[in-house]
KOLVEXKOL-182312 format. One record per residue (C-alpha): residue number from 1; residue in three letters; x, y, z. Coordinates in nm, 4 decimals. Layout:
BEGIN
     k     r         px         py         pz
   NUM   ala          X          Y          Z
...
***
This chain:
BEGIN
     k     r         px         py         pz
     1   met    -9.1843     2.5074    13.2757
     2   ser    -8.8667     2.4087    13.1365
     3   gln    -8.6647     2.6409    12.9044
     4   leu    -8.4808     2.5029    12.6114
     5   ile    -8.2459     2.6744    12.4389
     6   asp    -8.1041     2.5995    12.0732
     7   ile    -7.7018     2.6614    12.0829
     8   lys    -7.6219     2.7213    11.7337
     9   val    -7.3310     2.7692    11.5524
    10   pro    -7.1588     3.1292    11.6342
    11   asp    -6.9369     3.3149    11.3371
    12   ile    -6.6662     3.1142    11.1899
    13   gly    -6.5656     3.3493    10.9894
    14   asp    -6.6338     3.2755    10.5554
    15   tyr    -6.6896     2.9061    10.5950
    16   lys    -6.9170     2.6696    10.4916
    17   asp    -7.0473     2.3306    10.5733
    18   val    -6.7724     2.2621    10.7896
    19   pro    -6.7782     1.8812    10.8692
    20   val    -6.8292     1.7880    11.2245
    21   ile    -6.5046     1.5452    11.3598
    22   glu    -6.6271     1.4758    11.7099
    23   val    -6.9245     1.5557    11.9379
    24   leu    -6.8194     1.5951    12.2768
    25   val    -7.1120     1.5628    12.4602
    26   lys    -7.4648     1.3913    12.4909
    27   ala    -7.8315     1.3549    12.5380
    28   gly    -7.8464     1.3865    12.9783
    29   asp    -7.5250     1.5867    12.9866
    30   arg    -7.4686     1.8741    13.2186
    31   ile    -7.1943     2.1268    13.0294
    32   glu    -7.1000     2.4656    13.1501
    33   lys    -7.1127     2.8036    12.9247
    34   glu    -6.8135     2.8548    12.7295
    35   gln    -6.7585     2.4429    12.7484
    36   ser    -6.6919     2.2519    12.3934
    37   ile    -6.9549     2.0207    12.2292
    38   val    -6.8496     1.9846    11.9137
    39   val    -6.5046     2.0002    11.7087
    40   leu    -6.5225     2.1416    11.3718
    41   glu    -6.2390     2.0668    11.0703
    42   ser    -6.1935     2.3297    10.8654
    43   asp    -5.9150     2.3650    10.5562
    44   lys    -5.6430     2.4564    10.7975
    45   ala    -5.7185     2.3681    11.1185
    46   thr    -5.9313     2.2264    11.3895
    47   met    -6.2503     2.4402    11.5411
    48   asp    -6.3972     2.4014    11.8934
    49   val    -6.7461     2.5480    11.9053
    50   pro    -6.8760     2.6864    12.2901
    51   ser    -7.1894     2.6349    12.4320
    52   ser    -7.3513     2.9924    12.4807
    53   his    -7.5522     2.8520    12.7566
    54   ser    -7.4781     2.6375    13.0764
    55   gly    -7.7762     2.3221    13.1535
    56   leu    -7.8693     2.0038    13.0696
    57   val    -7.8588     1.8907    12.7257
    58   lys    -8.1828     1.7690    12.5933
    59   glu    -8.1018     1.6495    12.2599
    60   val    -7.8188     1.6860    12.0152
    61   lys    -7.8988     1.7761    11.6679
    62   val    -7.5765     1.6351    11.4838
    63   lys    -7.3385     1.4014    11.4271
    64   val    -6.9870     1.3160    11.3079
    65   gly    -6.9474     1.3164    10.9716
    66   asp    -7.2287     1.6188    10.9367
    67   ser    -7.1661     1.9482    10.7381
    68   ile    -7.2575     2.2845    10.9169
    69   ser    -7.2264     2.6185    10.9409
    70   glu    -7.3252     2.9723    11.0960
    71   gly    -7.6292     2.9248    11.2622
    72   ala    -7.7298     2.5264    11.2533
    73   ile    -7.8638     2.4180    11.5468
    74   val    -7.5808     2.1550    11.7599
    75   leu    -7.8090     2.0931    12.0151
    76   val    -8.1164     2.1939    12.2378
    77   leu    -8.0354     2.2876    12.6296
    78   glu    -8.2470     2.3210    12.8824
    79   glu    -8.1104     2.6323    13.0285
    80   ser    -8.0078     2.5822    13.4083
    81   gly    -8.1840     2.7407    13.6897
    82   ala    -8.5287     2.6443    13.5010
    83   thr    -8.7417     2.3909    13.6374
    84   ala    -8.8040     2.0777    13.4532
    85   ala    -9.1716     1.9184    13.3691
    86   pro    -9.2645     1.6180    13.4951
    87   val    -9.2550     1.3792    13.1156
    88   ala    -9.5938     1.2522    13.2688
    89   thr    -9.7802     1.5786    13.1958
    90   gln    -9.6591     1.6862    12.8831
    91   thr    -9.8834     1.7052    12.5970
    92   ala    -9.8699     1.7567    12.2014
    93   ala    -9.8708     2.1235    12.2813
    94   ala    -9.5636     2.1141    12.4837
    95   pro    -9.3151     2.0949    12.1814
    96   ala    -9.4460     2.3950    12.0288
    97   val    -9.4267     2.5696    12.3883
    98   ala    -9.0855     2.5060    12.3779
    99   lys    -9.0103     2.6606    12.0374
   100   met    -9.1665     2.9717    12.1352
   101   glu    -8.9813     2.9721    12.4558
   102   ser    -8.6652     2.9288    12.2952
   103   ala    -8.7970     3.1914    12.0106
   104   glu    -8.8609     3.4526    12.3155
   105   ala    -8.5401     3.3453    12.5101
   106   pro    -8.2371     3.5989    12.4181
   107   val    -7.9225     3.4377    12.2916
   108   pro    -7.6210     3.5969    12.4316
   109   lys    -7.3038     3.6670    12.1493
   110   val    -7.0584     3.4017    12.1283
   111   glu    -6.7184     3.4092    12.0432
   112   pro    -6.5676     3.2569    11.7733
   113   pro    -6.4525     2.9082    11.7932
   114   ile    -6.0786     2.8812    11.9083
   115   met    -5.8500     2.7442    11.6628
   116   arg    -5.6522     2.4567    11.7916
   117   ala    -5.3304     2.2508    11.6498
   118   pro    -5.5210     1.9061    11.4715
   119   ala    -5.4314     1.5516    11.6040
   120   pro    -5.2855     1.3540    11.2874
   121   pro    -5.6209     1.2561    11.0459
   122   pro    -5.6577     0.8247    11.0346
   123   val    -5.5242     0.7608    10.7174
   124   gly    -5.7915     0.7374    10.4264
   125   asn    -5.8619     0.4708    10.1795
   126   ala    -5.7099     0.3338     9.9067
   127   pro    -5.8654     0.5727     9.6509
   128   val    -5.9828     0.3958     9.3358
   129   glu    -6.2299     0.4600     9.0452
   130   met    -6.6053     0.4612     9.1558
   131   asp    -6.9618     0.5873     9.0370
   132   pro    -6.9923     1.0068     9.0006
   133   thr    -7.3659     0.9468     9.1979
   134   ala    -7.1840     0.8551     9.4846
   135   ser    -6.9555     1.0871     9.5189
   136   his    -7.0209     1.2806     9.8666
   137   ala    -6.7856     1.6352     9.9799
   138   ser    -6.8487     1.9353    10.1056
   139   pro    -6.8007     2.2318     9.9223
   140   ser    -6.4648     2.2909    10.1162
   141   val    -6.3399     1.9571     9.9812
   142   arg    -6.4250     2.0069     9.6401
   143   lys    -6.2492     2.3240     9.5773
   144   phe    -5.9632     2.1670     9.7474
   145   ala    -5.9963     1.8967     9.4717
   146   arg    -6.0608     2.1303     9.2012
   147   glu    -5.7258     2.3079     9.3000
   148   leu    -5.5422     2.0120     9.2934
   149   gly    -5.6707     1.9353     8.9523
   150   val    -5.8313     1.6395     9.0843
   151   thr    -6.2686     1.5645     9.0004
   152   val    -6.3853     1.3835     9.3549
   153   his    -6.5386     1.1715     9.1393
   154   gln    -6.2092     0.9785     9.1027
   155   val    -6.1421     0.9508     9.4410
   156   lys    -6.3420     0.6779     9.7230
   157   gly    -6.4351     0.8507    10.0338
   158   ser    -6.3416     0.6722    10.3628
   159   gly    -6.5923     0.9785    10.5802
   160   pro    -6.9004     0.8428    10.7196
   161   lys    -7.1132     0.7058    10.5012
   162   gly    -6.8765     0.6994    10.2084
   163   arg    -6.8453     1.0886    10.2431
   164   ile    -6.4560     1.2281    10.0673
   165   thr    -6.2150     1.4514    10.3202
   166   gln    -5.8997     1.6176    10.2086
   167   glu    -5.7289     1.3446    10.3029
   168   asp    -5.8695     1.1083    10.0607
   169   val    -5.7728     1.3830     9.7878
   170   gln    -5.4360     1.3658     9.9007
   171   ala    -5.4119     1.0029     9.9152
   172   phe    -5.5118     0.9820     9.5175
   173   val    -5.2966     1.2621     9.4476
   174   lys    -4.9655     1.1140     9.6012
   175   ala    -5.1363     0.7724     9.4006
   176   ala    -5.1735     0.9358     9.1494
   177   met    -4.8058     1.0664     9.1362
   178   ser    -4.6657     0.7280     9.2221
   179   gly    -4.8303     0.5574     8.9314
   180   gly    -5.1891     0.4235     9.1320
   181   ala    -5.4674     0.6338     9.0227
   182   gly    -5.4941     0.5571     8.7029
   183   ser    -5.2325     0.6503     8.5201
   184   thr    -5.0739     0.4492     8.2551
   185   ser    -4.7151     0.3089     8.3413
   186   thr    -4.4793     0.1643     8.0480
   187   ala    -4.1260     0.0321     8.1006
   188   ser    -4.0130     0.4232     7.9717
   189   gly    -4.2517     0.5826     8.2426
   190   gly    -4.5978     0.6903     8.2602
   191   ser    -4.8324     0.9768     8.2292
   192   leu    -4.8725     1.0525     8.5975
   193   gly    -5.1103     1.4178     8.6668
   194   gly    -5.0389     1.4674     8.3079
   195   leu    -4.6595     1.5539     8.3875
   196   asn    -4.5354     1.2203     8.2089
   197   leu    -4.3804     1.1468     8.4906
   198   ile    -4.1808     0.8188     8.5813
   199   pro    -4.3309     0.6344     8.9172
   200   trp    -4.1613     0.7318     9.2094
   201   pro    -3.9455     0.5036     9.3648
   202   lys    -4.0743     0.2384     9.6109
   203   val    -3.7780     0.1459     9.8567
   204   asp    -3.8228    -0.0990    10.1775
   205   phe    -3.5983     0.1492    10.3664
   206   ser    -3.5824    -0.0557    10.6321
   207   lys    -3.3116    -0.3416    10.4313
   208   phe    -3.0774    -0.0404    10.4913
   209   gly    -3.0748    -0.0283    10.8429
   210   glu    -3.3406     0.0818    11.1024
   211   thr    -3.5954     0.2996    11.0546
   212   glu    -3.9213     0.4795    11.2334
   213   arg    -4.2385     0.5332    11.0612
   214   gln    -4.3919     0.9238    11.1840
   215   pro    -4.6979     1.0194    11.0302
   216   leu    -4.7628     1.3725    10.8899
   217   asn    -4.9671     1.5890    11.0920
   218   arg    -5.2567     1.7519    10.9250
   219   ile    -5.1064     2.0767    10.8810
   220   lys    -4.7836     1.9279    10.7260
   221   lys    -4.9891     1.7998    10.4724
   222   leu    -5.2149     2.0597    10.3672
   223   thr    -4.8714     2.2917    10.3742
   224   ala    -4.7173     1.9908    10.1237
   225   ala    -5.0313     2.0087     9.8954
   226   asn    -5.0387     2.3516     9.8433
   227   leu    -4.6793     2.4035     9.7977
   228   gly    -4.6705     2.0667     9.5585
   229   arg    -4.9541     2.2793     9.3368
   230   asn    -4.8124     2.5831     9.3468
   231   trp    -4.4563     2.4637     9.2661
   232   val    -4.5650     2.2980     8.9603
   233   met    -4.8645     2.5630     8.8452
   234   ile    -4.6263     2.8806     8.9085
   235   pro    -4.3583     2.9288     8.6851
   236   ala    -4.2130     3.1558     8.9424
   237   val    -3.8061     3.2888     8.9657
   238   thr    -3.5767     3.3813     9.2453
   239   tyr    -3.4268     3.7460     9.2294
   240   his    -3.2165     3.8227     9.4700
   241   glu    -3.0601     4.1541     9.6289
   242   asp    -2.9063     4.2798     9.9625
   243   ala    -2.9947     4.5416    10.1923
   244   asp    -2.7731     4.7766    10.3905
   245   ile    -2.9097     4.8040    10.7263
   246   thr    -2.6699     4.9250    10.9074
   247   asp    -2.8570     5.2461    10.9803
   248   leu    -3.2182     5.1117    11.0925
   249   glu    -3.0589     4.8193    11.2726
   250   ala    -2.9147     5.1143    11.4982
   251   phe    -3.2002     5.2617    11.4808
   252   arg    -3.4402     5.0054    11.6118
   253   val    -3.2086     4.9199    11.9175
   254   leu    -3.2030     5.2817    11.9933
   255   thr    -3.5803     5.3233    12.0122
   256   asn    -3.6375     4.9831    12.1563
   257   lys    -3.3785     5.1069    12.4294
   258   glu    -3.5520     5.4436    12.4699
   259   asn    -3.9473     5.2729    12.5314
   260   glu    -3.8460     4.9804    12.7336
   261   lys    -4.0119     5.0816    13.0246
   262   gln    -4.3125     5.1532    12.8353
   263   gly    -4.3269     4.7622    12.6973
   264   leu    -4.2777     4.8436    12.3309
   265   lys    -4.0528     4.6567    12.1167
   266   ile    -4.0153     4.6751    11.7037
   267   thr    -3.8877     4.4215    11.5176
   268   met    -3.6876     4.4380    11.1690
   269   leu    -3.9813     4.2751    11.0677
   270   ala    -4.1816     4.5398    11.1063
   271   phe    -3.9931     4.7884    10.9041
   272   met    -3.9980     4.5199    10.6264
   273   met    -4.4011     4.5131    10.6193
   274   lys    -4.3652     4.8516    10.5548
   275   ala    -4.1100     4.8768    10.2870
   276   ala    -4.3375     4.5797    10.1045
   277   val    -4.6588     4.8683    10.1363
   278   ala    -4.4207     5.1285    10.0027
   279   ala    -4.2846     4.8433     9.7229
   280   leu    -4.6396     4.7256     9.6381
   281   lys    -4.8001     5.1228     9.6206
   282   lys    -4.5146     5.1739     9.3343
   283   phe    -4.5144     4.8845     9.1375
   284   pro    -4.9236     4.7692     9.1984
   285   glu    -4.8282     4.4424     8.9733
   286   phe    -4.7142     4.2728     9.2690
   287   asn    -5.0607     4.3657     9.4552
   288   ser    -5.2488     4.1413     9.2374
   289   ser    -5.3505     3.7811     9.1064
   290   ile    -5.4465     3.6073     8.8080
   291   asp    -5.8399     3.5081     8.7748
   292   gly    -5.8788     3.3577     8.4178
   293   asp    -5.7356     3.5607     8.1442
   294   asp    -5.7794     3.9157     8.3932
   295   leu    -5.4927     4.0469     8.6725
   296   val    -5.7212     4.1425     8.9929
   297   leu    -5.5484     4.4674     9.0621
   298   lys    -5.6142     4.5030     9.4777
   299   lys    -5.6357     4.8319     9.6350
   300   tyr    -5.5806     4.6891    10.0317
   301   phe    -5.2568     4.5797    10.1254
   302   asn    -5.2732     4.3004    10.3520
   303   ile    -4.9267     4.1621    10.4464
   304   ala    -4.8553     3.8062    10.5319
   305   phe    -4.5646     3.6308    10.7302
   306   ala    -4.4444     3.2828    10.7439
   307   ala    -4.4750     3.1451    11.1597
   308   asp    -4.3250     2.8625    11.2773
   309   thr    -4.5160     2.6711    11.4976
   310   pro    -4.4500     2.2579    11.6563
   311   asn    -4.6915     2.1508    11.4085
   312   gly    -4.5730     2.3218    11.1046
   313   leu    -4.5929     2.6525    10.9099
   314   val    -4.8650     2.8676    10.9483
   315   val    -4.9472     3.2349    10.7297
   316   pro    -5.1109     3.4672    10.9511
   317   val    -5.2568     3.8179    10.7937
   318   ile    -5.1743     4.1693    10.9214
   319   arg    -5.4872     4.3606    10.7673
   320   asp    -5.4688     4.6720    10.6100
   321   ala    -5.0798     4.7380    10.6994
   322   asp    -5.0981     5.0592    10.4796
   323   lys    -5.2962     5.1881    10.7380
   324   lys    -5.0906     5.1038    11.1291
   325   gly    -4.7480     5.1575    11.2027
   326   ile    -4.4136     5.0582    11.2930
   327   phe    -4.4666     4.9706    11.7102
   328   glu    -4.8701     4.8428    11.6217
   329   leu    -4.7634     4.6243    11.3163
   330   ala    -4.4861     4.4582    11.5755
   331   arg    -4.7093     4.4300    11.8410
   332   glu    -5.0151     4.2343    11.5981
   333   thr    -4.7434     4.0194    11.3822
   334   ser    -4.6113     3.9301    11.7773
   335   glu    -4.9570     3.8619    11.8902
   336   leu    -5.0779     3.6300    11.5901
   337   ala    -4.7123     3.4772    11.5854
   338   ala    -4.8372     3.3699    11.9426
   339   leu    -5.1702     3.2883    11.8884
   340   ala    -5.0071     3.0480    11.5966
   341   arg    -4.7603     2.8654    11.8118
   342   asp    -5.0562     2.8042    12.0393
   343   gly    -5.2671     2.6589    11.7555
   344   lys    -5.5450     2.9643    11.8410
   345   leu    -5.5672     3.1319    11.5355
   346   lys    -5.9212     3.2188    11.3590
   347   pro    -5.9817     3.1364    11.0082
   348   glu    -6.0107     3.5421    10.9432
   349   gln    -5.6201     3.6068    11.0936
   350   met    -5.5587     3.3525    10.7975
   351   gln    -5.6993     3.4566    10.4816
   352   gly    -5.6883     3.7482    10.2728
   353   ala    -5.2960     3.8012    10.2047
   354   ser    -5.1853     4.0375     9.9074
   355   phe    -4.7960     3.9678     9.9561
   356   thr    -4.6243     3.7353    10.1734
   357   ile    -4.3016     3.8028    10.3625
   358   ser    -4.1406     3.5123    10.4730
   359   ser    -3.8180     3.5716    10.7542
   360   leu    -3.5783     3.2559    10.8232
   361   gly    -3.3224     3.5920    11.0255
   362   gly    -3.3920     3.4702    11.3359
   363   ile    -3.2841     3.1148    11.2103
   364   gly    -2.9930     3.1633    10.9909
   365   gly    -2.9208     3.1046    10.6279
   366   thr    -2.8022     3.2982    10.3451
   367   tyr    -2.9922     3.3048    10.0134
   368   phe    -3.3153     3.0771     9.9255
   369   ser    -3.5986     3.0676     9.7286
   370   pro    -3.9645     3.0988     9.8916
   371   ile    -4.2442     2.9222     9.6700
   372   val    -4.5075     3.1468     9.5848
   373   asn    -4.8198     3.1462     9.8213
   374   ala    -5.1097     3.0918     9.5323
   375   pro    -5.3380     3.3130     9.4283
   376   glu    -5.0189     3.6124     9.5331
   377   val    -4.8028     3.6952     9.2954
   378   ala    -4.5257     3.7371     9.4394
   379   ile    -4.3165     3.6319     9.7959
   380   leu    -4.0034     3.7937     9.9777
   381   gly    -3.7971     3.5962    10.1614
   382   val    -3.5618     3.7432    10.4322
   383   ser    -3.2291     3.5660    10.5554
   384   lys    -3.0154     3.6515    10.8353
   385   ala    -2.8097     3.9611    10.8341
   386   ala    -2.4096     3.9413    10.8726
   387   met    -2.1631     4.2446    10.8868
   388   lys    -1.9563     4.2637    10.5526
   389   pro    -1.7017     4.4455    10.4074
   390   val    -1.8416     4.6883    10.1641
   391   trp    -1.6391     4.9739     9.9872
   392   asp    -1.7202     5.3197     9.9815
   393   gly    -1.5305     5.4763     9.7646
   394   lys    -1.1920     5.4726     9.9306
   395   gln    -1.1701     5.1989    10.1588
   396   phe    -1.4222     4.8863    10.3095
   397   val    -1.6271     4.9372    10.5860
   398   pro    -1.8190     4.7275    10.8419
   399   arg    -2.2344     4.7074    10.7126
   400   leu    -2.4640     4.5465    10.8335
   401   ile    -2.6219     4.3351    10.5404
   402   cys    -2.9542     4.1198    10.4918
   403   pro    -3.0118     3.9155    10.1927
   404   leu    -3.3090     3.9205    10.0136
   405   ser    -3.4799     3.6553     9.7824
   406   leu    -3.8211     3.7559     9.5835
   407   ser    -3.9487     3.5014     9.3786
   408   ala    -4.2129     3.6097     9.1340
   409   asp    -4.4694     3.4697     8.8977
   410   his    -4.3097     3.5019     8.5577
   411   arg    -4.6566     3.5636     8.3906
   412   val    -4.7375     3.8572     8.5665
   413   ile    -4.4115     4.0237     8.6684
   414   asp    -4.0860     3.9701     8.4260
   415   gly    -3.7623     3.9855     8.5329
   416   ala    -3.6713     4.3756     8.4901
   417   leu    -3.9920     4.4785     8.7032
   418   ala    -3.9304     4.2036     8.9590
   419   thr    -3.5179     4.2890     9.0133
   420   arg    -3.6412     4.6988     8.9980
   421   phe    -3.9235     4.5535     9.3468
   422   asn    -3.6066     4.4234     9.4452
   423   val    -3.4046     4.6876     9.4596
   424   tyr    -3.6236     4.9264     9.5776
   425   ile    -3.7215     4.6971     9.9025
   426   ala    -3.3371     4.6871     9.9441
   427   gln    -3.3260     5.1304     9.8755
   428   leu    -3.5906     5.1851    10.1337
   429   met    -3.4338     4.9393    10.4089
   430   ser    -3.1047     5.1406    10.3367
   431   asp    -3.2664     5.4701    10.4058
   432   phe    -3.5971     5.4046    10.5594
   433   arg    -3.6754     5.7928    10.4933
   434   arg    -3.7655     5.6859    10.1288
   435   ala    -4.0714     5.5479    10.2925
   436   ala    -4.2275     5.8422    10.3225
   437   leu    -4.1807     6.0078    10.0679
***
């Protein structure tokens, strides 16, 4: 008798009701263990769901447009090695037997789905007003819309059966900012998205020369939407400070040389994270978030860092950075950066940050104004260090100076507190022995 196995969605982190954007198999296909069977689309990227068994696909339980969560049945599989019963001998009791055998069959643990860089999504329909009873959107899309101040009832969905996607919400916001989604435009400007801005200029660029259009990929679209919201909603101020890292860089180079044979290598970012943890402990307001009329002070220290990838910036998170040494932080940041470049970060590896560091030191620059990553209240920008003459009281001496740019939410952090925080970071980097105090 055949043995039927229910193939379910494994652990996908905190995500619920994730839309199915692609079904990779059909009834009658023979698949192998760990073969991808469907593709899900989370807020950050896409996820391949692998099969926990190999065998013959008897029935596919989901279709494109469905929203599924951990534990949902994706397909029914006739496990390899089982002998199928002839169709003519099947009776009404067969489904019950199959169900019983499926329940008894051990289901091995499946590794979480692999994140991969998504392909550019199709362009959604032009957003228009629609009947509130016709709005269909997953919880994640509704949350995304709320963060941008959009009511899903205003958005027309381009997904299966009119389902509203994140691209539809983004298109609605874009249309609103250009005067095309329920905003009133006058000769003196209109009320666009409540910002009272004049319409976005519409230009036929081809009139002035040759052009080429390139669609933004999904990560860049999401980044643009989130950063746009943060820039408008957070009254952030950027404070600059110089850190003398001459001695610390000499120590880093010497340490790496001593551990070269063991393959151990530390980075300046690891020191920055340790300094950030010490500063967050000294100034707890920086390790907080605004929640309504309350300030949530966090007792954990999860440090995020911006990673440059071919598809755009993503922000992996080092959890419990306060409990890890410099070598461990350097190894973990290197591993997460590699996963980010390959588009293989898991959802939980990009969640739960309490403070972010955006380092451009490997590229260049002097100072910049990083945008606070909501719901955090501050972000530290690090630029390329350079040798500069510094007066030591008697003469100018060459010192390696690293520019620090701290952006902070002024609703929580005033100028004096932000300056003290930035100065303290610089002091730690100048003499890292202070971090042990």
